C-alpha positions as CSV (number, residue, x, y, z in Angstrom):
1,X,116.3,111.8,100.7
2,X,117.8,110.9,96.9
3,X,119.6,114.2,94.7
4,X,116.2,115.0,93.4
5,X,114.4,115.3,96.8
6,X,117.4,117.2,97.9
7,X,117.3,119.4,95.0
8,X,113.5,120.0,95.5
9,X,113.5,120.6,99.1
10,X,116.5,122.9,98.7
11,X,113.9,125.0,95.9
12,X,111.1,125.1,98.8
13,X,113.2,126.1,101.5
14,X,114.6,129.1,99.0
15,X,110.8,129.9,97.9
16,X,109.9,130.1,101.4
17,X,112.9,132.6,102.4
18,X,111.7,134.8,99.9
19,X,108.4,134.6,101.1
20,X,109.1,135.3,104.6
21,X,111.3,138.6,104.3
22,X,108.6,139.5,101.5
23,X,106.5,139.0,104.1
24,X,108.2,141.0,106.9
25,X,109.0,143.6,104.1
26,X,105.0,144.3,104.1
27,X,104.9,144.2,108.0
28,X,107.3,146.6,108.2
29,X,106.4,148.9,105.4
30,X,102.5,148.8,107.4
31,X,104.5,149.8,111.0
32,X,107.4,151.6,110.4
33,X,108.0,151.9,113.8
34,X,108.9,148.4,114.2
35,X,112.2,149.3,113.0
36,X,112.1,152.5,114.6
37,X,112.1,153.8,110.7
38,X,115.8,152.9,109.6
39,X,116.2,152.6,105.8
40,X,119.1,150.1,106.5
41,X,116.3,147.6,107.6
42,X,114.8,147.7,104.6
43,X,118.2,147.4,102.7
44,X,118.9,144.0,104.6
45,X,115.2,142.8,104.0
46,X,115.6,143.7,99.7
47,X,119.4,141.8,100.0
48,X,117.9,139.0,101.5
49,X,114.9,138.8,99.2
50,X,117.8,139.1,96.4
51,X,120.0,136.3,98.2
52,X,116.5,134.1,98.0
53,X,116.0,134.6,94.3
54,X,119.5,133.5,93.2
55,X,119.4,130.6,95.4
56,X,116.2,129.6,93.3
57,X,117.8,130.6,90.0
58,X,121.4,128.4,91.0
59,X,119.0,125.4,91.9
60,X,117.0,125.9,88.7
61,X,120.4,125.3,86.6
62,X,122.2,123.2,88.3
63,X,121.1,119.3,88.3
64,X,122.1,118.4,92.2
65,X,122.6,120.3,95.4
66,X,126.3,119.3,97.3
67,X,126.7,119.2,100.9
68,X,129.1,121.9,100.7
69,X,126.6,124.2,99.2
70,X,123.8,123.3,101.3
71,X,125.8,124.3,104.6
72,X,126.7,127.6,102.6
73,X,123.4,128.2,102.7
74,X,122.8,127.8,105.9
75,X,125.3,129.6,107.5
76,X,124.3,132.4,105.8
77,X,120.7,131.5,107.0
78,X,121.7,132.1,110.6
79,X,123.6,135.2,110.0
80,X,120.9,136.8,108.4
81,X,118.0,136.9,111.3
82,X,121.2,137.5,114.2
83,X,121.8,140.5,111.7
84,X,118.4,141.8,111.2
85,X,117.0,141.6,114.8
86,X,119.4,144.5,116.2
87,X,116.1,146.4,114.3
88,X,113.8,145.2,116.0
89,X,114.1,142.9,119.1
90,X,111.8,140.2,121.4
91,X,109.5,137.3,120.4
92,X,107.1,139.8,119.7
93,X,108.7,141.5,116.6
94,X,108.5,140.7,112.5
95,X,111.8,139.6,112.4
96,X,111.6,136.7,115.0
97,X,110.3,134.6,112.2
98,X,113.1,134.5,110.8
99,X,114.7,132.4,113.5
100,X,112.1,129.6,113.7
101,X,112.5,129.5,109.4
102,X,116.7,128.5,110.2
103,X,115.6,126.1,113.2
104,X,113.2,124.8,110.9
105,X,115.4,124.7,107.4
106,X,118.2,122.8,109.6
107,X,115.7,120.3,110.7
108,X,114.4,119.3,107.9
109,X,117.5,118.8,105.9
110,X,119.5,116.7,109.2
111,X,118.2,116.6,112.5
112,X,118.5,116.9,116.6
113,X,122.0,118.0,116.7
114,X,122.0,119.9,113.5
115,X,119.5,122.0,115.2
116,X,120.5,122.2,118.1
117,X,123.4,123.5,116.9
118,X,122.0,125.8,114.8
119,X,120.0,127.4,117.9
120,X,123.3,127.5,120.0
121,X,125.0,129.6,116.8
122,X,122.1,132.1,116.6
123,X,122.1,132.6,120.6
124,X,126.1,133.0,120.5
125,X,125.7,135.6,117.7
126,X,123.0,136.9,119.6
127,X,125.1,137.4,122.7
128,X,128.0,139.0,120.8
129,X,125.7,141.5,119.3
130,X,124.9,142.3,122.8
131,X,128.5,142.3,124.0
132,X,130.0,144.6,120.7
133,X,127.0,146.8,121.4
134,X,127.9,147.3,125.1
135,X,130.9,148.4,124.4
136,X,130.3,151.3,122.2
137,X,129.8,149.8,119.0
138,X,126.3,151.1,118.4
139,X,127.9,154.6,118.9
140,X,131.1,154.1,117.4
141,X,128.9,152.9,113.9
142,X,125.9,155.5,113.9
143,X,129.3,158.3,114.8
144,X,130.9,157.0,111.2
145,X,127.4,157.4,109.3
146,X,127.0,160.2,110.7
147,X,130.1,161.2,109.9
148,X,129.8,160.2,106.0
149,X,126.3,162.0,106.0
150,X,124.5,158.5,105.5
151,X,121.2,157.1,107.5
152,X,122.0,156.1,111.0
153,X,120.8,152.7,112.2
154,X,118.7,153.5,115.2
155,X,119.6,150.5,117.4
156,X,118.2,150.4,120.5
157,X,120.6,148.8,123.0
158,X,118.3,148.5,125.7
159,X,116.5,145.0,124.0
160,X,120.1,143.5,123.7
161,X,120.0,143.9,127.8
162,X,121.2,140.0,129.5
163,X,117.9,140.0,130.9
164,X,115.9,140.4,128.0
165,X,118.4,138.2,126.1
166,X,118.2,135.6,128.0
167,X,114.9,134.7,127.8
168,X,115.3,135.2,124.3
169,X,117.9,132.5,124.0
170,X,115.7,130.0,126.0
171,X,113.4,130.6,123.5
172,X,115.7,129.7,120.8
173,X,117.0,126.4,122.3
174,X,114.0,124.9,123.6
175,X,112.7,125.6,120.2
176,X,115.6,124.1,118.4
177,X,115.1,121.0,120.3
178,X,111.7,120.0,119.9
179,X,112.1,121.3,116.3
180,X,115.0,118.7,116.0
181,X,113.8,116.3,118.3
182,X,110.6,116.1,115.8
183,X,113.0,115.9,112.9
184,X,114.7,112.8,114.1
185,X,111.3,111.1,114.9
186,X,110.6,111.7,111.4
187,X,113.5,110.8,109.9
188,X,113.5,108.0,112.0
189,X,110.0,106.7,110.4
190,X,111.1,107.4,106.7
191,X,114.1,105.2,107.2
192,X,111.8,102.4,108.9
193,X,109.2,103.0,106.2
194,X,111.9,102.3,103.2
195,X,112.8,99.3,104.6
196,X,109.4,98.6,105.0
197,X,109.2,99.4,101.6
198,X,112.0,97.6,100.3
199,X,111.3,94.5,102.0
200,X,107.5,94.2,100.6
201,X,108.7,95.2,96.8
202,X,110.5,92.4,96.8
203,X,107.2,90.3,97.0
204,X,106.9,89.0,93.2
205,X,104.9,85.9,92.2
206,X,107.5,84.8,89.1
207,X,109.8,84.3,91.9
208,X,107.6,82.4,93.6
209,X,107.4,81.2,97.4
210,X,111.3,80.6,98.1
211,X,112.6,83.4,96.4
212,X,110.5,86.1,97.7
213,X,111.2,84.7,101.0
214,X,115.1,84.3,100.2
215,X,114.5,87.9,98.9
216,X,112.5,89.3,102.3
217,X,114.9,87.3,105.0
218,X,118.1,89.1,103.2
219,X,116.7,92.1,103.8
220,X,115.5,91.5,107.6
221,X,119.4,90.6,107.7
222,X,121.3,93.5,106.0
223,X,118.7,95.9,108.6
224,X,119.8,93.7,111.8
225,X,123.3,92.4,110.9
226,X,122.3,89.0,111.7
227,X,124.3,85.5,110.5
228,X,121.6,83.4,110.1
229,X,117.8,83.5,109.9
230,X,115.6,81.0,110.5
231,X,111.7,80.5,109.3
232,X,109.6,78.6,111.0
233,X,105.7,77.8,109.5
234,X,102.8,75.2,109.8
235,X,100.2,74.8,107.5
236,X,96.5,75.2,109.7
237,X,94.9,72.1,107.7
238,X,97.8,69.3,107.5
239,X,99.7,70.6,110.2
240,X,102.4,70.0,107.7
241,X,105.8,72.3,109.1
242,X,108.5,73.6,107.4
243,X,111.9,75.2,108.0
244,X,113.8,77.2,106.0
245,X,117.0,78.6,106.3
246,X,118.7,81.8,105.5
247,X,122.7,82.0,106.1
248,X,124.7,85.0,105.6
249,X,127.8,84.2,103.0
250,X,130.5,85.2,101.4
251,X,128.8,84.8,98.0
252,X,125.5,85.8,99.5
253,X,122.9,85.1,101.1
254,X,121.3,81.6,99.6
255,X,117.9,80.6,101.1
256,X,117.4,76.3,101.9
257,X,114.5,74.2,103.1
258,X,115.4,71.8,106.2
259,X,114.1,68.5,106.9
260,X,112.2,69.2,110.3
261,X,112.3,66.1,112.9
262,X,109.2,65.7,114.9
263,X,110.4,67.4,117.9
264,X,111.0,70.3,115.7
265,X,107.7,71.3,115.8
266,X,108.1,72.2,119.7
267,X,111.4,73.7,119.6
268,X,110.6,76.3,116.8
269,X,106.6,76.6,117.2
270,X,105.6,75.7,121.2
271,X,103.7,78.1,122.6
272,X,105.7,81.2,124.0
273,X,103.8,84.4,125.3
274,X,104.9,87.4,123.3
275,X,104.8,88.1,120.2
276,X,108.0,89.2,119.2
277,X,110.7,88.8,121.7
278,X,114.1,89.5,122.3
279,X,116.5,86.9,124.3
280,X,120.3,87.4,125.3
281,X,123.3,85.8,127.2
282,X,127.0,87.1,127.9
283,X,128.0,83.5,127.8
284,X,126.5,79.6,127.3
285,X,126.4,79.0,130.8
286,X,124.4,82.1,132.3
287,X,120.4,82.2,131.7
288,X,119.0,84.7,129.1
289,X,117.5,87.7,129.8
290,X,114.0,88.5,127.9
291,X,112.4,91.4,126.5
292,X,109.2,91.0,124.6
293,X,106.0,92.8,123.3
294,X,102.1,91.2,123.0
295,X,100.4,91.0,120.0
296,X,99.5,94.8,120.8
297,X,102.9,95.9,120.8
298,X,102.6,96.4,124.5
299,X,105.6,95.3,126.7
300,X,105.0,92.3,128.7
301,X,107.4,90.5,131.8
302,X,109.0,87.4,130.4
303,X,110.7,84.9,133.2
304,X,110.4,81.8,131.6
305,X,113.1,81.0,129.0
306,X,113.0,77.4,128.2
307,X,112.0,78.3,124.6
308,X,114.9,79.6,124.4
309,X,117.0,76.8,126.1
310,X,115.0,74.3,123.5
311,X,116.8,77.0,120.4
312,X,120.2,77.1,121.6
313,X,120.9,73.3,121.7
314,X,120.1,73.2,118.1
315,X,121.8,76.6,117.0
316,X,124.7,78.3,118.5
317,X,123.9,81.8,119.2
318,X,124.3,84.3,122.4
319,X,121.3,86.8,120.8
320,X,118.1,85.8,118.9
321,X,115.5,87.7,117.8
322,X,112.0,86.2,117.4
323,X,107.9,87.3,115.6
324,X,105.6,85.5,115.0
325,X,102.8,85.7,112.2
326,X,99.2,84.0,111.3
327,X,97.8,84.5,108.3
328,X,94.1,83.2,108.9
329,X,93.4,80.1,109.4
330,X,96.0,78.6,106.6
331,X,99.4,79.6,107.8
332,X,101.2,80.1,111.5
333,X,104.6,80.6,112.8
334,X,108.0,82.4,113.9
335,X,111.2,83.7,112.5
336,X,114.3,83.9,114.2
337,X,116.9,86.3,113.7
338,X,120.6,85.2,115.6
339,X,122.8,87.3,116.6
340,X,121.6,90.4,115.8
341,X,122.9,94.2,116.2
342,X,120.6,96.0,118.2
343,X,120.7,99.1,118.6
344,X,120.8,100.6,122.4
345,X,116.6,101.0,122.6
346,X,115.8,97.1,122.2
347,X,112.2,98.3,122.7
348,X,111.8,100.4,119.8
349,X,113.9,97.9,117.5
350,X,111.3,95.4,118.7
351,X,108.4,97.3,117.4
352,X,109.8,97.9,114.1
353,X,110.5,94.4,114.1
354,X,106.2,93.6,114.7
355,X,105.3,96.2,112.3
356,X,108.4,94.8,109.0
357,X,106.5,91.4,109.8
358,X,103.0,92.3,109.9
359,X,103.5,94.1,106.6
360,X,105.7,91.6,104.6
361,X,103.9,89.1,106.0
362,X,100.4,89.0,103.7
363,X,102.8,90.2,101.0
364,X,104.3,86.8,101.2
365,X,101.0,85.1,101.5
366,X,99.9,86.7,98.3
367,X,102.6,85.0,96.1
368,X,101.4,81.6,98.1
369,X,98.2,82.1,97.1
370,X,98.9,83.7,93.1
371,X,101.0,80.5,92.4
372,X,98.3,77.8,93.9
373,X,95.8,79.5,91.8
374,X,98.3,79.7,88.6
375,X,99.0,76.2,89.4
376,X,95.0,75.7,89.8
377,X,94.5,77.6,86.6
378,X,96.8,75.5,84.7
379,X,95.5,72.6,85.9
380,X,91.8,73.2,84.8
381,X,93.6,74.6,81.1
382,X,95.1,71.2,81.2
383,X,92.3,69.3,81.7
384,X,90.1,71.4,79.1
385,X,93.1,70.8,76.5
386,X,92.9,67.0,77.1
387,X,89.4,67.0,76.9
388,X,89.3,68.9,73.8
389,X,91.7,66.6,72.0
390,X,90.5,63.5,73.4
391,X,86.8,64.3,72.1
392,X,87.7,65.9,68.9
393,X,91.5,65.1,67.3
394,X,91.6,62.0,69.5
395,X,87.9,60.2,68.5
396,X,88.6,61.7,64.6
397,X,91.8,60.5,63.9
398,X,91.1,56.4,65.6
399,X,88.1,57.3,63.1
400,X,90.7,57.8,60.4
401,X,92.1,55.1,61.5
402,X,89.5,52.3,60.9
403,X,88.4,53.7,57.9
404,X,91.8,53.5,56.6
405,X,91.6,49.7,57.6
406,X,88.3,49.0,56.6
407,X,89.8,50.7,52.3
408,X,92.8,48.7,53.0
409,X,90.5,45.2,52.8
410,X,88.1,46.4,49.8
411,X,90.6,47.9,47.9
412,X,91.0,44.7,46.3
413,X,87.1,43.4,45.5
414,X,85.8,47.3,45.0
415,X,88.4,50.0,43.8
416,X,85.8,52.4,42.9
417,X,84.8,53.0,46.6
418,X,88.3,54.0,47.3
419,X,88.5,57.5,45.7
420,X,85.4,59.0,47.3
421,X,86.5,57.5,50.4
422,X,90.1,59.0,50.7
423,X,88.7,62.3,49.7
424,X,86.2,62.4,52.4
425,X,89.2,61.2,54.8
426,X,91.2,63.8,53.8
427,X,88.7,66.4,54.5
428,X,88.3,64.8,58.1
429,X,91.8,65.2,58.5
430,X,91.9,68.9,57.2
431,X,89.2,69.9,59.7
432,X,90.9,68.3,62.4
433,X,94.5,69.9,61.2
434,X,92.4,73.2,61.9
435,X,90.8,72.2,65.6
436,X,94.6,71.6,66.7
437,X,95.8,74.9,65.4
438,X,93.0,76.9,66.5
439,X,93.8,74.9,70.1
440,X,97.3,76.2,69.5
441,X,96.5,79.5,68.8
442,X,94.2,79.2,72.4
443,X,97.6,77.7,74.4
444,X,100.0,80.7,73.2
445,X,100.7,83.5,75.6
446,X,99.3,86.9,74.1
447,X,101.4,89.7,74.4
448,X,99.8,93.0,73.0
449,X,99.4,96.5,73.1
450,X,97.1,99.3,71.7
451,X,100.3,99.5,69.1
452,X,99.7,95.8,68.1
453,X,96.7,95.3,67.9
454,X,95.2,95.7,64.7
455,X,98.3,93.9,63.2
456,X,97.2,91.0,65.6
457,X,93.6,90.9,64.4
458,X,94.5,91.6,60.2
459,X,96.7,88.7,61.0
460,X,93.9,86.5,63.2
461,X,91.1,87.4,60.0
462,X,93.7,86.8,57.1
463,X,95.2,83.3,58.8
464,X,91.6,82.3,59.2
465,X,90.6,82.8,55.2
466,X,93.6,80.8,54.3
467,X,92.8,78.3,56.3
468,X,88.9,77.0,56.4
469,X,88.2,79.3,52.9
470,X,85.5,81.0,54.0
471,X,86.3,85.4,52.9
472,X,86.6,87.2,56.0
473,X,88.0,91.0,56.3
474,X,89.0,93.4,58.9
475,X,87.9,96.8,58.7
476,X,89.1,98.8,61.7
477,X,88.0,102.8,62.3
478,X,90.8,103.3,64.6
479,X,94.5,104.8,63.8
480,X,95.9,105.8,67.1
481,X,94.8,105.1,70.4
482,X,95.2,104.0,74.3
483,X,93.9,100.8,75.2
484,X,94.7,99.4,78.4
485,X,96.8,95.7,78.1
486,X,94.4,93.3,79.3
487,X,91.7,95.1,77.0
488,X,93.7,94.3,74.3
489,X,94.1,90.9,75.2
490,X,91.0,89.7,75.3
491,X,89.3,91.8,72.4
492,X,92.1,89.4,70.4
493,X,90.3,86.5,72.4
494,X,87.3,87.5,71.5
495,X,87.9,87.8,68.3
496,X,89.3,84.4,67.7
497,X,86.6,82.7,69.8
498,X,83.9,84.4,67.3
499,X,86.3,83.1,64.3
500,X,86.0,79.4,65.7
501,X,82.2,79.4,66.2
502,X,81.7,80.9,62.4
503,X,84.1,77.7,61.1
504,X,82.2,75.3,63.3
505,X,78.4,75.8,63.7
506,X,77.6,78.9,61.1
507,X,78.6,76.9,57.3
508,X,78.7,81.1,56.6
509,X,80.8,81.9,53.3
510,X,81.6,85.9,54.5
511,X,82.3,87.1,58.0
512,X,83.5,90.4,58.9
513,X,85.2,91.9,61.8
514,X,85.0,95.7,62.4
515,X,86.7,97.6,65.6
516,X,86.0,101.0,66.2
517,X,85.0,104.0,68.7
518,X,81.5,105.3,69.5
519,X,80.6,107.6,72.4
520,X,83.4,107.3,74.4
521,X,83.3,103.4,73.7
522,X,85.4,101.1,72.0
523,X,83.1,99.3,69.6
524,X,83.6,95.7,68.2
525,X,81.6,93.9,65.6
526,X,82.0,90.5,64.0
527,X,79.0,89.2,62.1
528,X,78.6,86.7,58.9
529,X,76.0,85.3,56.7
530,X,75.6,81.9,58.6
531,X,73.0,80.2,60.1
532,X,72.7,82.4,62.9
533,X,71.9,81.2,66.6
534,X,68.8,79.4,67.8
535,X,66.5,82.6,68.4
536,X,65.6,85.2,66.4
537,X,65.9,89.1,67.6
538,X,68.2,91.6,69.4
539,X,69.3,90.6,73.0
540,X,71.5,92.0,75.6
541,X,73.8,89.9,77.9
542,X,71.3,90.1,80.0
543,X,69.2,88.7,78.5
544,X,71.2,86.0,77.1
545,X,71.6,84.8,80.5
546,X,68.2,84.3,81.1
547,X,67.4,82.2,78.5
548,X,70.5,80.1,78.3
549,X,71.6,80.9,75.9
550,X,75.2,83.0,73.2
551,X,78.9,82.0,73.3
552,X,79.8,81.3,76.7
553,X,83.4,82.2,76.6
554,X,83.2,85.1,74.7
555,X,80.3,86.2,77.4
556,X,82.8,85.6,80.1
557,X,85.6,87.8,78.3
558,X,83.5,90.6,78.1
559,X,82.7,90.4,81.0
560,X,86.4,90.8,82.3
561,X,86.4,94.0,80.3
562,X,83.6,95.4,82.3
563,X,81.6,95.6,78.5
564,X,78.5,95.1,77.1
565,X,77.5,92.1,74.7
566,X,74.7,92.3,72.3
567,X,73.8,89.3,69.8
568,X,71.7,90.0,67.0
569,X,70.5,86.9,65.3
570,X,68.1,86.0,62.2
571,X,68.2,82.3,61.6
572,X,69.3,81.3,57.9
573,X,70.6,84.5,57.0
574,X,73.2,85.3,59.9
575,X,74.2,87.0,63.1
576,X,76.2,89.9,64.6
577,X,78.0,90.0,67.7
578,X,78.6,93.3,69.2
579,X,81.0,94.5,72.1
580,X,81.2,97.7,73.8
581,X,83.8,98.8,76.0
582,X,84.3,101.7,78.1
583,X,87.4,103.8,77.6
584,X,87.6,105.8,81.1
585,X,88.0,102.6,83.0
586,X,91.7,102.3,82.9
587,X,91.9,101.7,86.4
588,X,90.0,98.6,86.6
589,X,92.3,97.2,84.4
590,X,95.8,97.9,85.9
């Protein structure tokens, strides 16, 4: 556990300590006979409550809890039950829970042996008390208190007779071992989950498949202490094999791909009955001793070591762990960890490696799929831009080149035609420059959030007015707002696409962009005084899809953010696009 978790755990234990003491105080107040009407028991409980409150205050003021402080508090927790129990003995007394608490605290803080040691310490203290009472310590204390005119202890030493104390000691020892064992198992589970979480967390699309494999393989090497790790995989459709290796070196653990030979498929991916297996031999001329688990994690008997003998001819090792993985029908393979340092409990180590591979494998597969998706999306986007350039700018520039050639031929014989033709060519070039700028604007990656959105929209509208001569305004009804980054990005793209459509198709003289909020929804409006759409009236997105009308790109972007698009068209007088987006969907946008 980290320092913050330790401090929270200690505060929780201190609170539980106070609650337990108050509960015991209420119990003896309701039935004072449990403590034989001893005022000293009340005093000890009050002191115990005060100690717990002081620990809570101390932990609130201190930033961390030191090991020596925890050991001191734990020692006091062992002593208190032994002192209070002199007033009521036996497993049914209200103070027996104090022993249970201190054992649970030891299990929570540490593990098996510390909890067993706590139980042993508590038993030793009880037997010391029994011995002291047998020697007359209780009578001596009562005579001293009587001489000082103080209340007597009222201790019944019969409760500390060996025959009664023996079973009480057995209770504590068995309970300590049981709680300690459970704590040890929980601690091991937390450690394994931490390793798996670290390994899975290293799967990042930005680093690519190779970088992800290097990070995860390095984590496995660090966990098991092997000298190298091999990854052999095969694509399901093409049957192509890939082989990678990570070696532990002084400079780190670099990953590199190897060129597999035709025989390597049988060496690394040959049939083998075990899902995960550990093979070891003491000397190169000795046979391998095998331990393995099937796909369900059950132990499996393995007698044929030919698979590992083939592997040993390729690599020098005295022991190896292998684990198989399958990703649907696309990929399958194995990892090989050479010369690992396994614990005595080999089966548990194999179970953990099997779980680690099963958890980390899909993460690597997702990285591969996302990289493929990005590459395909990039290819589609590049194809679209190439088509836009070919159908737009390139064709227009070819036409300009031909017109300039005609002008060159006519300039000598008919000079009066040159000036208007040059004006038309200039307008055409200006139009293509605008198209190229729009393409470049669409190619840029938008990094926008709610703090930068209004500024970006203002710049977009102002640049549109400068470049086209169309009067454009942006109005915002929002001052400070929180909007998911994906929604901000799509709103900016929608505004850009809407302005491109206004310039290309509407022949408008004025355009207004407005962003606001209404009824728990963000609202974006783009309206112009141009030619409108080829329909009349107000249509929702479903109605637009039904008749095959409306701006396709804008409709897709609205769907991405689960918004609603409404288009109002009045042919010859203008059009109005209205996009509404729910504000309470932050979780959906990540």
